[in-house]
mmCIF file of the protein (N, C-alpha, C, O) and its ligand, coordinates in Angstrom:
data_MODEL
# 
_entry.id   MODEL 
# 
loop_
_entity.id 
_entity.type 
_entity.pdbx_number_of_molecules 
1 polymer     1 
2 non-polymer 1 
# 
_entity_poly.entity_id                      1 
_entity_poly.type                           'polypeptide(L)' 
_entity_poly.nstd_linkage                   no 
_entity_poly.nstd_monomer                   no 
_entity_poly.pdbx_seq_one_letter_code       MATKLPAAQARLYKNMFVCKQCKSKLRADPRKILEKKVRCRKCLKTAFRPVRKK 
_entity_poly.pdbx_seq_one_letter_code_can   MATKLPAAQARLYKNMFVCKQCKSKLRADPRKILEKKVRCRKCLKTAFRPVRKK 
_entity_poly.pdbx_strand_id                 A 
# 
loop_
_entity_poly_seq.entity_id 
_entity_poly_seq.num 
_entity_poly_seq.mon_id 
_entity_poly_seq.hetero 
1 1  MET n 
1 2  ALA n 
1 3  THR n 
1 4  LYS n 
1 5  LEU n 
1 6  PRO n 
1 7  ALA n 
1 8  ALA n 
1 9  GLN n 
1 10 ALA n 
1 11 ARG n 
1 12 LEU n 
1 13 TYR n 
1 14 LYS n 
1 15 ASN n 
1 16 MET n 
1 17 PHE n 
1 18 VAL n 
1 19 CYS n 
1 20 LYS n 
1 21 GLN n 
1 22 CYS n 
1 23 LYS n 
1 24 SER n 
1 25 LYS n 
1 26 LEU n 
1 27 ARG n 
1 28 ALA n 
1 29 ASP n 
1 30 PRO n 
1 31 ARG n 
1 32 LYS n 
1 33 ILE n 
1 34 LEU n 
1 35 GLU n 
1 36 LYS n 
1 37 LYS n 
1 38 VAL n 
1 39 ARG n 
1 40 CYS n 
1 41 ARG n 
1 42 LYS n 
1 43 CYS n 
1 44 LEU n 
1 45 LYS n 
1 46 THR n 
1 47 ALA n 
1 48 PHE n 
1 49 ARG n 
1 50 PRO n 
1 51 VAL n 
1 52 ARG n 
1 53 LYS n 
1 54 LYS n 
# 
loop_
_struct_asym.id 
_struct_asym.entity_id 
A 1 
B 2 
# 
loop_
_chem_comp.id 
_chem_comp.type 
_chem_comp.mon_nstd_flag 
ALA 'L-peptide linking' y 
ARG 'L-peptide linking' y 
ASN 'L-peptide linking' y 
ASP 'L-peptide linking' y 
CYS 'L-peptide linking' y 
GLN 'L-peptide linking' y 
GLU 'L-peptide linking' y 
ILE 'L-peptide linking' y 
LEU 'L-peptide linking' y 
LYS 'L-peptide linking' y 
MET 'L-peptide linking' y 
PHE 'L-peptide linking' y 
PRO 'L-peptide linking' y 
SER 'L-peptide linking' y 
THR 'L-peptide linking' y 
TYR 'L-peptide linking' y 
VAL 'L-peptide linking' y 
ZN  non-polymer         . 
# 
_pdbx_entity_nonpoly.entity_id   2 
_pdbx_entity_nonpoly.name        ? 
_pdbx_entity_nonpoly.comp_id     ZN 
# 
_pdbx_nonpoly_scheme.asym_id         B 
_pdbx_nonpoly_scheme.entity_id       2 
_pdbx_nonpoly_scheme.mon_id          ZN 
_pdbx_nonpoly_scheme.ndb_seq_num     1 
_pdbx_nonpoly_scheme.pdb_seq_num     101 
_pdbx_nonpoly_scheme.auth_seq_num    101 
_pdbx_nonpoly_scheme.pdb_mon_id      ZN 
_pdbx_nonpoly_scheme.auth_mon_id     ZN 
_pdbx_nonpoly_scheme.pdb_strand_id   A 
_pdbx_nonpoly_scheme.pdb_ins_code    . 
# 
loop_
_atom_site.group_PDB 
_atom_site.id 
_atom_site.type_symbol 
_atom_site.label_atom_id 
_atom_site.label_alt_id 
_atom_site.label_comp_id 
_atom_site.label_asym_id 
_atom_site.label_entity_id 
_atom_site.label_seq_id 
_atom_site.pdbx_PDB_ins_code 
_atom_site.Cartn_x 
_atom_site.Cartn_y 
_atom_site.Cartn_z 
_atom_site.occupancy 
_atom_site.B_iso_or_equiv 
_atom_site.pdbx_formal_charge 
_atom_site.auth_seq_id 
_atom_site.auth_comp_id 
_atom_site.auth_asym_id 
_atom_site.auth_atom_id 
_atom_site.pdbx_PDB_model_num 
ATOM   1   N  N  . MET A 1 1  ? -31.501 26.097 47.390 1.00 0.00 ? 1   MET A N  1 
ATOM   2   C  CA . MET A 1 1  ? -31.291 24.831 46.696 1.00 0.00 ? 1   MET A CA 1 
ATOM   3   C  C  . MET A 1 1  ? -30.079 24.126 47.268 1.00 0.00 ? 1   MET A C  1 
ATOM   4   O  O  . MET A 1 1  ? -28.955 24.616 47.151 1.00 0.00 ? 1   MET A O  1 
ATOM   5   N  N  . ALA A 1 2  ? -30.297 23.006 47.872 1.00 0.00 ? 2   ALA A N  1 
ATOM   6   C  CA . ALA A 1 2  ? -29.190 22.287 48.495 1.00 0.00 ? 2   ALA A CA 1 
ATOM   7   C  C  . ALA A 1 2  ? -28.450 21.471 47.451 1.00 0.00 ? 2   ALA A C  1 
ATOM   8   O  O  . ALA A 1 2  ? -29.033 20.967 46.491 1.00 0.00 ? 2   ALA A O  1 
ATOM   9   N  N  . THR A 1 3  ? -27.203 21.362 47.660 1.00 0.00 ? 3   THR A N  1 
ATOM   10  C  CA . THR A 1 3  ? -26.405 20.536 46.768 1.00 0.00 ? 3   THR A CA 1 
ATOM   11  C  C  . THR A 1 3  ? -26.596 19.064 47.098 1.00 0.00 ? 3   THR A C  1 
ATOM   12  O  O  . THR A 1 3  ? -26.989 18.710 48.209 1.00 0.00 ? 3   THR A O  1 
ATOM   13  N  N  . LYS A 1 4  ? -26.321 18.232 46.142 1.00 0.00 ? 4   LYS A N  1 
ATOM   14  C  CA . LYS A 1 4  ? -26.496 16.796 46.348 1.00 0.00 ? 4   LYS A CA 1 
ATOM   15  C  C  . LYS A 1 4  ? -25.269 16.146 46.969 1.00 0.00 ? 4   LYS A C  1 
ATOM   16  O  O  . LYS A 1 4  ? -25.329 15.041 47.508 1.00 0.00 ? 4   LYS A O  1 
ATOM   17  N  N  . LEU A 1 5  ? -24.175 16.851 46.882 1.00 0.00 ? 5   LEU A N  1 
ATOM   18  C  CA . LEU A 1 5  ? -22.930 16.240 47.333 1.00 0.00 ? 5   LEU A CA 1 
ATOM   19  C  C  . LEU A 1 5  ? -22.739 16.412 48.842 1.00 0.00 ? 5   LEU A C  1 
ATOM   20  O  O  . LEU A 1 5  ? -22.659 17.536 49.337 1.00 0.00 ? 5   LEU A O  1 
ATOM   21  N  N  . PRO A 1 6  ? -22.667 15.310 49.560 1.00 0.00 ? 6   PRO A N  1 
ATOM   22  C  CA . PRO A 1 6  ? -22.452 15.416 51.016 1.00 0.00 ? 6   PRO A CA 1 
ATOM   23  C  C  . PRO A 1 6  ? -21.161 16.138 51.353 1.00 0.00 ? 6   PRO A C  1 
ATOM   24  O  O  . PRO A 1 6  ? -21.101 16.889 52.327 1.00 0.00 ? 6   PRO A O  1 
ATOM   25  N  N  . ALA A 1 7  ? -20.142 15.917 50.561 1.00 0.00 ? 7   ALA A N  1 
ATOM   26  C  CA . ALA A 1 7  ? -18.869 16.580 50.834 1.00 0.00 ? 7   ALA A CA 1 
ATOM   27  C  C  . ALA A 1 7  ? -19.006 18.092 50.693 1.00 0.00 ? 7   ALA A C  1 
ATOM   28  O  O  . ALA A 1 7  ? -18.427 18.854 51.468 1.00 0.00 ? 7   ALA A O  1 
ATOM   29  N  N  . ALA A 1 8  ? -19.769 18.510 49.706 1.00 0.00 ? 8   ALA A N  1 
ATOM   30  C  CA . ALA A 1 8  ? -19.967 19.940 49.502 1.00 0.00 ? 8   ALA A CA 1 
ATOM   31  C  C  . ALA A 1 8  ? -20.800 20.529 50.625 1.00 0.00 ? 8   ALA A C  1 
ATOM   32  O  O  . ALA A 1 8  ? -20.544 21.646 51.075 1.00 0.00 ? 8   ALA A O  1 
ATOM   33  N  N  . GLN A 1 9  ? -21.798 19.778 51.079 1.00 0.00 ? 9   GLN A N  1 
ATOM   34  C  CA . GLN A 1 9  ? -22.612 20.261 52.190 1.00 0.00 ? 9   GLN A CA 1 
ATOM   35  C  C  . GLN A 1 9  ? -21.785 20.389 53.453 1.00 0.00 ? 9   GLN A C  1 
ATOM   36  O  O  . GLN A 1 9  ? -21.907 21.358 54.202 1.00 0.00 ? 9   GLN A O  1 
ATOM   37  N  N  . ALA A 1 10 ? -20.939 19.394 53.673 1.00 0.00 ? 10  ALA A N  1 
ATOM   38  C  CA . ALA A 1 10 ? -20.072 19.448 54.850 1.00 0.00 ? 10  ALA A CA 1 
ATOM   39  C  C  . ALA A 1 10 ? -19.199 20.692 54.796 1.00 0.00 ? 10  ALA A C  1 
ATOM   40  O  O  . ALA A 1 10 ? -18.943 21.337 55.813 1.00 0.00 ? 10  ALA A O  1 
ATOM   41  N  N  . ARG A 1 11 ? -18.755 21.009 53.607 1.00 0.00 ? 11  ARG A N  1 
ATOM   42  C  CA . ARG A 1 11 ? -17.906 22.193 53.471 1.00 0.00 ? 11  ARG A CA 1 
ATOM   43  C  C  . ARG A 1 11 ? -18.699 23.467 53.736 1.00 0.00 ? 11  ARG A C  1 
ATOM   44  O  O  . ARG A 1 11 ? -18.208 24.418 54.344 1.00 0.00 ? 11  ARG A O  1 
ATOM   45  N  N  . LEU A 1 12 ? -19.928 23.454 53.266 1.00 0.00 ? 12  LEU A N  1 
ATOM   46  C  CA . LEU A 1 12 ? -20.756 24.639 53.451 1.00 0.00 ? 12  LEU A CA 1 
ATOM   47  C  C  . LEU A 1 12 ? -21.053 24.899 54.916 1.00 0.00 ? 12  LEU A C  1 
ATOM   48  O  O  . LEU A 1 12 ? -21.070 26.046 55.363 1.00 0.00 ? 12  LEU A O  1 
ATOM   49  N  N  . TYR A 1 13 ? -21.286 23.830 55.657 1.00 0.00 ? 13  TYR A N  1 
ATOM   50  C  CA . TYR A 1 13 ? -21.701 24.009 57.042 1.00 0.00 ? 13  TYR A CA 1 
ATOM   51  C  C  . TYR A 1 13 ? -20.554 23.897 58.030 1.00 0.00 ? 13  TYR A C  1 
ATOM   52  O  O  . TYR A 1 13 ? -20.698 24.159 59.224 1.00 0.00 ? 13  TYR A O  1 
ATOM   53  N  N  . LYS A 1 14 ? -19.431 23.506 57.500 1.00 0.00 ? 14  LYS A N  1 
ATOM   54  C  CA . LYS A 1 14 ? -18.287 23.360 58.396 1.00 0.00 ? 14  LYS A CA 1 
ATOM   55  C  C  . LYS A 1 14 ? -17.882 24.713 58.968 1.00 0.00 ? 14  LYS A C  1 
ATOM   56  O  O  . LYS A 1 14 ? -17.806 25.718 58.262 1.00 0.00 ? 14  LYS A O  1 
ATOM   57  N  N  . ASN A 1 15 ? -17.631 24.700 60.240 1.00 0.00 ? 15  ASN A N  1 
ATOM   58  C  CA . ASN A 1 15 ? -17.185 25.914 60.939 1.00 0.00 ? 15  ASN A CA 1 
ATOM   59  C  C  . ASN A 1 15 ? -18.234 27.018 60.968 1.00 0.00 ? 15  ASN A C  1 
ATOM   60  O  O  . ASN A 1 15 ? -17.924 28.181 61.226 1.00 0.00 ? 15  ASN A O  1 
ATOM   61  N  N  . MET A 1 16 ? -19.487 26.636 60.697 1.00 0.00 ? 16  MET A N  1 
ATOM   62  C  CA . MET A 1 16 ? -20.551 27.631 60.786 1.00 0.00 ? 16  MET A CA 1 
ATOM   63  C  C  . MET A 1 16 ? -21.253 27.483 62.129 1.00 0.00 ? 16  MET A C  1 
ATOM   64  O  O  . MET A 1 16 ? -21.568 26.375 62.563 1.00 0.00 ? 16  MET A O  1 
ATOM   65  N  N  . PHE A 1 17 ? -21.485 28.594 62.764 1.00 0.00 ? 17  PHE A N  1 
ATOM   66  C  CA . PHE A 1 17 ? -22.131 28.575 64.067 1.00 0.00 ? 17  PHE A CA 1 
ATOM   67  C  C  . PHE A 1 17 ? -23.231 29.609 64.117 1.00 0.00 ? 17  PHE A C  1 
ATOM   68  O  O  . PHE A 1 17 ? -23.227 30.603 63.391 1.00 0.00 ? 17  PHE A O  1 
ATOM   69  N  N  . VAL A 1 18 ? -24.190 29.333 65.019 1.00 0.00 ? 18  VAL A N  1 
ATOM   70  C  CA . VAL A 1 18 ? -25.314 30.254 65.175 1.00 0.00 ? 18  VAL A CA 1 
ATOM   71  C  C  . VAL A 1 18 ? -25.303 30.778 66.597 1.00 0.00 ? 18  VAL A C  1 
ATOM   72  O  O  . VAL A 1 18 ? -25.174 30.013 67.553 1.00 0.00 ? 18  VAL A O  1 
ATOM   73  N  N  . CYS A 1 19 ? -25.435 32.054 66.724 1.00 0.00 ? 19  CYS A N  1 
ATOM   74  C  CA . CYS A 1 19 ? -25.506 32.671 68.044 1.00 0.00 ? 19  CYS A CA 1 
ATOM   75  C  C  . CYS A 1 19 ? -26.768 32.195 68.759 1.00 0.00 ? 19  CYS A C  1 
ATOM   76  O  O  . CYS A 1 19 ? -27.854 32.215 68.180 1.00 0.00 ? 19  CYS A O  1 
ATOM   77  N  N  . LYS A 1 20 ? -26.631 31.772 69.998 1.00 0.00 ? 20  LYS A N  1 
ATOM   78  C  CA . LYS A 1 20 ? -27.792 31.318 70.756 1.00 0.00 ? 20  LYS A CA 1 
ATOM   79  C  C  . LYS A 1 20 ? -28.674 32.483 71.175 1.00 0.00 ? 20  LYS A C  1 
ATOM   80  O  O  . LYS A 1 20 ? -29.851 32.301 71.487 1.00 0.00 ? 20  LYS A O  1 
ATOM   81  N  N  . GLN A 1 21 ? -28.125 33.625 71.180 1.00 0.00 ? 21  GLN A N  1 
ATOM   82  C  CA . GLN A 1 21 ? -28.861 34.796 71.637 1.00 0.00 ? 21  GLN A CA 1 
ATOM   83  C  C  . GLN A 1 21 ? -29.693 35.418 70.517 1.00 0.00 ? 21  GLN A C  1 
ATOM   84  O  O  . GLN A 1 21 ? -30.900 35.614 70.662 1.00 0.00 ? 21  GLN A O  1 
ATOM   85  N  N  . CYS A 1 22 ? -29.033 35.725 69.399 1.00 0.00 ? 22  CYS A N  1 
ATOM   86  C  CA . CYS A 1 22 ? -29.725 36.479 68.355 1.00 0.00 ? 22  CYS A CA 1 
ATOM   87  C  C  . CYS A 1 22 ? -29.819 35.715 67.040 1.00 0.00 ? 22  CYS A C  1 
ATOM   88  O  O  . CYS A 1 22 ? -30.317 36.252 66.051 1.00 0.00 ? 22  CYS A O  1 
ATOM   89  N  N  . LYS A 1 23 ? -29.345 34.461 67.015 1.00 0.00 ? 23  LYS A N  1 
ATOM   90  C  CA . LYS A 1 23 ? -29.497 33.574 65.865 1.00 0.00 ? 23  LYS A CA 1 
ATOM   91  C  C  . LYS A 1 23 ? -28.719 33.989 64.631 1.00 0.00 ? 23  LYS A C  1 
ATOM   92  O  O  . LYS A 1 23 ? -28.964 33.463 63.546 1.00 0.00 ? 23  LYS A O  1 
ATOM   93  N  N  . SER A 1 24 ? -27.820 34.888 64.768 1.00 0.00 ? 24  SER A N  1 
ATOM   94  C  CA . SER A 1 24 ? -27.041 35.247 63.588 1.00 0.00 ? 24  SER A CA 1 
ATOM   95  C  C  . SER A 1 24 ? -25.945 34.211 63.362 1.00 0.00 ? 24  SER A C  1 
ATOM   96  O  O  . SER A 1 24 ? -25.409 33.626 64.303 1.00 0.00 ? 24  SER A O  1 
ATOM   97  N  N  . LYS A 1 25 ? -25.634 34.005 62.101 1.00 0.00 ? 25  LYS A N  1 
ATOM   98  C  CA . LYS A 1 25 ? -24.648 32.998 61.749 1.00 0.00 ? 25  LYS A CA 1 
ATOM   99  C  C  . LYS A 1 25 ? -23.287 33.631 61.546 1.00 0.00 ? 25  LYS A C  1 
ATOM   100 O  O  . LYS A 1 25 ? -23.159 34.778 61.115 1.00 0.00 ? 25  LYS A O  1 
ATOM   101 N  N  . LEU A 1 26 ? -22.288 32.854 61.866 1.00 0.00 ? 26  LEU A N  1 
ATOM   102 C  CA . LEU A 1 26 ? -20.957 33.284 61.505 1.00 0.00 ? 26  LEU A CA 1 
ATOM   103 C  C  . LEU A 1 26 ? -20.064 32.071 61.339 1.00 0.00 ? 26  LEU A C  1 
ATOM   104 O  O  . LEU A 1 26 ? -20.355 30.994 61.858 1.00 0.00 ? 26  LEU A O  1 
ATOM   105 N  N  . ARG A 1 27 ? -18.990 32.254 60.623 1.00 0.00 ? 27  ARG A N  1 
ATOM   106 C  CA . ARG A 1 27 ? -18.037 31.181 60.412 1.00 0.00 ? 27  ARG A CA 1 
ATOM   107 C  C  . ARG A 1 27 ? -16.837 31.429 61.306 1.00 0.00 ? 27  ARG A C  1 
ATOM   108 O  O  . ARG A 1 27 ? -16.277 32.524 61.346 1.00 0.00 ? 27  ARG A O  1 
ATOM   109 N  N  . ALA A 1 28 ? -16.458 30.374 62.024 1.00 0.00 ? 28  ALA A N  1 
ATOM   110 C  CA . ALA A 1 28 ? -15.324 30.533 62.921 1.00 0.00 ? 28  ALA A CA 1 
ATOM   111 C  C  . ALA A 1 28 ? -14.676 29.183 63.176 1.00 0.00 ? 28  ALA A C  1 
ATOM   112 O  O  . ALA A 1 28 ? -15.282 28.134 62.958 1.00 0.00 ? 28  ALA A O  1 
ATOM   113 N  N  . ASP A 1 29 ? -13.462 29.228 63.632 1.00 0.00 ? 29  ASP A N  1 
ATOM   114 C  CA . ASP A 1 29 ? -12.757 28.017 64.022 1.00 0.00 ? 29  ASP A CA 1 
ATOM   115 C  C  . ASP A 1 29 ? -13.421 27.423 65.271 1.00 0.00 ? 29  ASP A C  1 
ATOM   116 O  O  . ASP A 1 29 ? -13.594 28.127 66.265 1.00 0.00 ? 29  ASP A O  1 
ATOM   117 N  N  . PRO A 1 30 ? -13.797 26.134 65.232 1.00 0.00 ? 30  PRO A N  1 
ATOM   118 C  CA . PRO A 1 30 ? -14.454 25.506 66.393 1.00 0.00 ? 30  PRO A CA 1 
ATOM   119 C  C  . PRO A 1 30 ? -13.634 25.631 67.669 1.00 0.00 ? 30  PRO A C  1 
ATOM   120 O  O  . PRO A 1 30 ? -14.190 25.775 68.758 1.00 0.00 ? 30  PRO A O  1 
ATOM   121 N  N  . ARG A 1 31 ? -12.352 25.578 67.539 1.00 0.00 ? 31  ARG A N  1 
ATOM   122 C  CA . ARG A 1 31 ? -11.515 25.740 68.749 1.00 0.00 ? 31  ARG A CA 1 
ATOM   123 C  C  . ARG A 1 31 ? -11.710 27.110 69.368 1.00 0.00 ? 31  ARG A C  1 
ATOM   124 O  O  . ARG A 1 31 ? -11.743 27.256 70.590 1.00 0.00 ? 31  ARG A O  1 
ATOM   125 N  N  . LYS A 1 32 ? -11.839 28.103 68.517 1.00 0.00 ? 32  LYS A N  1 
ATOM   126 C  CA . LYS A 1 32 ? -12.041 29.459 69.041 1.00 0.00 ? 32  LYS A CA 1 
ATOM   127 C  C  . LYS A 1 32 ? -13.411 29.596 69.681 1.00 0.00 ? 32  LYS A C  1 
ATOM   128 O  O  . LYS A 1 32 ? -13.586 30.323 70.658 1.00 0.00 ? 32  LYS A O  1 
ATOM   129 N  N  . ILE A 1 33 ? -14.380 28.886 69.115 1.00 0.00 ? 33  ILE A N  1 
ATOM   130 C  CA . ILE A 1 33 ? -15.708 28.886 69.727 1.00 0.00 ? 33  ILE A CA 1 
ATOM   131 C  C  . ILE A 1 33 ? -15.637 28.302 71.132 1.00 0.00 ? 33  ILE A C  1 
ATOM   132 O  O  . ILE A 1 33 ? -16.176 28.863 72.086 1.00 0.00 ? 33  ILE A O  1 
ATOM   133 N  N  . LEU A 1 34 ? -14.958 27.162 71.236 1.00 0.00 ? 34  LEU A N  1 
ATOM   134 C  CA . LEU A 1 34 ? -14.849 26.502 72.530 1.00 0.00 ? 34  LEU A CA 1 
ATOM   135 C  C  . LEU A 1 34 ? -14.074 27.352 73.536 1.00 0.00 ? 34  LEU A C  1 
ATOM   136 O  O  . LEU A 1 34 ? -14.362 27.353 74.733 1.00 0.00 ? 34  LEU A O  1 
ATOM   137 N  N  . GLU A 1 35 ? -13.110 28.056 73.027 1.00 0.00 ? 35  GLU A N  1 
ATOM   138 C  CA . GLU A 1 35 ? -12.298 28.898 73.917 1.00 0.00 ? 35  GLU A CA 1 
ATOM   139 C  C  . GLU A 1 35 ? -12.942 30.265 74.146 1.00 0.00 ? 35  GLU A C  1 
ATOM   140 O  O  . GLU A 1 35 ? -12.396 31.115 74.849 1.00 0.00 ? 35  GLU A O  1 
ATOM   141 N  N  . LYS A 1 36 ? -14.086 30.452 73.553 1.00 0.00 ? 36  LYS A N  1 
ATOM   142 C  CA . LYS A 1 36 ? -14.844 31.705 73.699 1.00 0.00 ? 36  LYS A CA 1 
ATOM   143 C  C  . LYS A 1 36 ? -14.051 32.912 73.219 1.00 0.00 ? 36  LYS A C  1 
ATOM   144 O  O  . LYS A 1 36 ? -14.125 34.005 73.782 1.00 0.00 ? 36  LYS A O  1 
ATOM   145 N  N  . LYS A 1 37 ? -13.303 32.673 72.173 1.00 0.00 ? 37  LYS A N  1 
ATOM   146 C  CA . LYS A 1 37 ? -12.555 33.787 71.602 1.00 0.00 ? 37  LYS A CA 1 
ATOM   147 C  C  . LYS A 1 37 ? -13.337 34.456 70.482 1.00 0.00 ? 37  LYS A C  1 
ATOM   148 O  O  . LYS A 1 37 ? -12.915 35.470 69.926 1.00 0.00 ? 37  LYS A O  1 
ATOM   149 N  N  . VAL A 1 38 ? -14.481 33.871 70.163 1.00 0.00 ? 38  VAL A N  1 
ATOM   150 C  CA . VAL A 1 38 ? -15.303 34.436 69.096 1.00 0.00 ? 38  VAL A CA 1 
ATOM   151 C  C  . VAL A 1 38 ? -16.531 35.084 69.715 1.00 0.00 ? 38  VAL A C  1 
ATOM   152 O  O  . VAL A 1 38 ? -17.218 34.482 70.540 1.00 0.00 ? 38  VAL A O  1 
ATOM   153 N  N  . ARG A 1 39 ? -16.793 36.296 69.314 1.00 0.00 ? 39  ARG A N  1 
ATOM   154 C  CA . ARG A 1 39 ? -17.970 36.995 69.793 1.00 0.00 ? 39  ARG A CA 1 
ATOM   155 C  C  . ARG A 1 39 ? -18.930 37.237 68.650 1.00 0.00 ? 39  ARG A C  1 
ATOM   156 O  O  . ARG A 1 39 ? -18.532 37.490 67.513 1.00 0.00 ? 39  ARG A O  1 
ATOM   157 N  N  . CYS A 1 40 ? -20.201 37.152 68.981 1.00 0.00 ? 40  CYS A N  1 
ATOM   158 C  CA . CYS A 1 40 ? -21.215 37.517 68.020 1.00 0.00 ? 40  CYS A CA 1 
ATOM   159 C  C  . CYS A 1 40 ? -21.054 38.989 67.661 1.00 0.00 ? 40  CYS A C  1 
ATOM   160 O  O  . CYS A 1 40 ? -20.876 39.836 68.536 1.00 0.00 ? 40  CYS A O  1 
ATOM   161 N  N  . ARG A 1 41 ? -21.118 39.279 66.386 1.00 0.00 ? 41  ARG A N  1 
ATOM   162 C  CA . ARG A 1 41 ? -20.886 40.668 65.986 1.00 0.00 ? 41  ARG A CA 1 
ATOM   163 C  C  . ARG A 1 41 ? -22.093 41.546 66.271 1.00 0.00 ? 41  ARG A C  1 
ATOM   164 O  O  . ARG A 1 41 ? -21.999 42.773 66.252 1.00 0.00 ? 41  ARG A O  1 
ATOM   165 N  N  . LYS A 1 42 ? -23.213 40.919 66.532 1.00 0.00 ? 42  LYS A N  1 
ATOM   166 C  CA . LYS A 1 42 ? -24.398 41.715 66.819 1.00 0.00 ? 42  LYS A CA 1 
ATOM   167 C  C  . LYS A 1 42 ? -24.575 41.956 68.317 1.00 0.00 ? 42  LYS A C  1 
ATOM   168 O  O  . LYS A 1 42 ? -24.708 43.093 68.772 1.00 0.00 ? 42  LYS A O  1 
ATOM   169 N  N  . CYS A 1 43 ? -24.572 40.843 69.079 1.00 0.00 ? 43  CYS A N  1 
ATOM   170 C  CA . CYS A 1 43 ? -24.907 40.984 70.495 1.00 0.00 ? 43  CYS A CA 1 
ATOM   171 C  C  . CYS A 1 43 ? -23.711 40.737 71.413 1.00 0.00 ? 43  CYS A C  1 
ATOM   172 O  O  . CYS A 1 43 ? -23.825 40.860 72.632 1.00 0.00 ? 43  CYS A O  1 
ATOM   173 N  N  . LEU A 1 44 ? -22.574 40.390 70.831 1.00 0.00 ? 44  LEU A N  1 
ATOM   174 C  CA . LEU A 1 44 ? -21.334 40.233 71.583 1.00 0.00 ? 44  LEU A CA 1 
ATOM   175 C  C  . LEU A 1 44 ? -21.322 39.067 72.554 1.00 0.00 ? 44  LEU A C  1 
ATOM   176 O  O  . LEU A 1 44 ? -20.473 38.995 73.442 1.00 0.00 ? 44  LEU A O  1 
ATOM   177 N  N  . LYS A 1 45 ? -22.261 38.165 72.381 1.00 0.00 ? 45  LYS A N  1 
ATOM   178 C  CA . LYS A 1 45 ? -22.257 36.961 73.210 1.00 0.00 ? 45  LYS A CA 1 
ATOM   179 C  C  . LYS A 1 45 ? -21.227 35.965 72.688 1.00 0.00 ? 45  LYS A C  1 
ATOM   180 O  O  . LYS A 1 45 ? -20.783 36.049 71.543 1.00 0.00 ? 45  LYS A O  1 
ATOM   181 N  N  . THR A 1 46 ? -20.858 35.028 73.546 1.00 0.00 ? 46  THR A N  1 
ATOM   182 C  CA . THR A 1 46 ? -19.914 33.999 73.114 1.00 0.00 ? 46  THR A CA 1 
ATOM   183 C  C  . THR A 1 46 ? -20.568 32.618 73.092 1.00 0.00 ? 46  THR A C  1 
ATOM   184 O  O  . THR A 1 46 ? -19.870 31.609 72.988 1.00 0.00 ? 46  THR A O  1 
ATOM   185 N  N  . ALA A 1 47 ? -21.881 32.561 73.187 1.00 0.00 ? 47  ALA A N  1 
ATOM   186 C  CA . ALA A 1 47 ? -22.595 31.288 73.170 1.00 0.00 ? 47  ALA A CA 1 
ATOM   187 C  C  . ALA A 1 47 ? -23.028 30.966 71.748 1.00 0.00 ? 47  ALA A C  1 
ATOM   188 O  O  . ALA A 1 47 ? -23.800 31.699 71.130 1.00 0.00 ? 47  ALA A O  1 
ATOM   189 N  N  . PHE A 1 48 ? -22.510 29.853 71.250 1.00 0.00 ? 48  PHE A N  1 
ATOM   190 C  CA . PHE A 1 48 ? -22.843 29.450 69.893 1.00 0.00 ? 48  PHE A CA 1 
ATOM   191 C  C  . PHE A 1 48 ? -23.206 27.980 69.848 1.00 0.00 ? 48  PHE A C  1 
ATOM   192 O  O  . PHE A 1 48 ? -22.822 27.196 70.716 1.00 0.00 ? 48  PHE A O  1 
ATOM   193 N  N  . ARG A 1 49 ? -23.950 27.628 68.822 1.00 0.00 ? 49  ARG A N  1 
ATOM   194 C  CA . ARG A 1 49 ? -24.214 26.214 68.555 1.00 0.00 ? 49  ARG A CA 1 
ATOM   195 C  C  . ARG A 1 49 ? -23.884 25.969 67.092 1.00 0.00 ? 49  ARG A C  1 
ATOM   196 O  O  . ARG A 1 49 ? -23.858 26.900 66.287 1.00 0.00 ? 49  ARG A O  1 
ATOM   197 N  N  . PRO A 1 50 ? -23.628 24.686 66.745 1.00 0.00 ? 50  PRO A N  1 
ATOM   198 C  CA . PRO A 1 50 ? -23.428 24.362 65.339 1.00 0.00 ? 50  PRO A CA 1 
ATOM   199 C  C  . PRO A 1 50 ? -24.682 24.668 64.539 1.00 0.00 ? 50  PRO A C  1 
ATOM   200 O  O  . PRO A 1 50 ? -25.788 24.600 65.075 1.00 0.00 ? 50  PRO A O  1 
ATOM   201 N  N  . VAL A 1 51 ? -24.532 24.997 63.290 1.00 0.00 ? 51  VAL A N  1 
ATOM   202 C  CA . VAL A 1 51 ? -25.638 25.544 62.516 1.00 0.00 ? 51  VAL A CA 1 
ATOM   203 C  C  . VAL A 1 51 ? -26.728 24.518 62.213 1.00 0.00 ? 51  VAL A C  1 
ATOM   204 O  O  . VAL A 1 51 ? -27.889 24.898 62.069 1.00 0.00 ? 51  VAL A O  1 
ATOM   205 N  N  . ARG A 1 52 ? -26.400 23.257 62.113 1.00 0.00 ? 52  ARG A N  1 
ATOM   206 C  CA . ARG A 1 52 ? -27.408 22.292 61.670 1.00 0.00 ? 52  ARG A CA 1 
ATOM   207 C  C  . ARG A 1 52 ? -28.202 21.691 62.816 1.00 0.00 ? 52  ARG A C  1 
ATOM   208 O  O  . ARG A 1 52 ? -29.326 21.228 62.624 1.00 0.00 ? 52  ARG A O  1 
ATOM   209 N  N  . LYS A 1 53 ? -27.635 21.697 63.972 1.00 0.00 ? 53  LYS A N  1 
ATOM   210 C  CA . LYS A 1 53 ? -28.263 21.049 65.120 1.00 0.00 ? 53  LYS A CA 1 
ATOM   211 C  C  . LYS A 1 53 ? -29.551 21.774 65.507 1.00 0.00 ? 53  LYS A C  1 
ATOM   212 O  O  . LYS A 1 53 ? -29.602 23.004 65.505 1.00 0.00 ? 53  LYS A O  1 
ATOM   213 N  N  . LYS A 1 54 ? -30.579 21.016 65.836 1.00 0.00 ? 54  LYS A N  1 
ATOM   214 C  CA . LYS A 1 54 ? -31.855 21.644 66.185 1.00 0.00 ? 54  LYS A CA 1 
ATOM   215 C  C  . LYS A 1 54 ? -31.961 21.937 67.678 1.00 0.00 ? 54  LYS A C  1 
ATOM   216 O  O  . LYS A 1 54 ? -32.975 22.466 68.133 1.00 0.00 ? 54  LYS A O  1 
HETATM 217 ZN ZN . ZN  B 2 .  ? -25.707 37.236 68.772 1.00 0.00 2 101 ZN  A ZN 1 
# 
């Protein structure tokens, strides 16, 4: 059930990323994603995309 509040949705999806390899989600600082300091906990890849983008 999605919330109606755009601000709340932004908060929910903010800093959420999806692993391009195994599709698992995690929350991380976007700067760390760009700097590849964040690894997927499942497959250890550093390739992520924002969660909402298709
Ligand atoms: Zn992964």
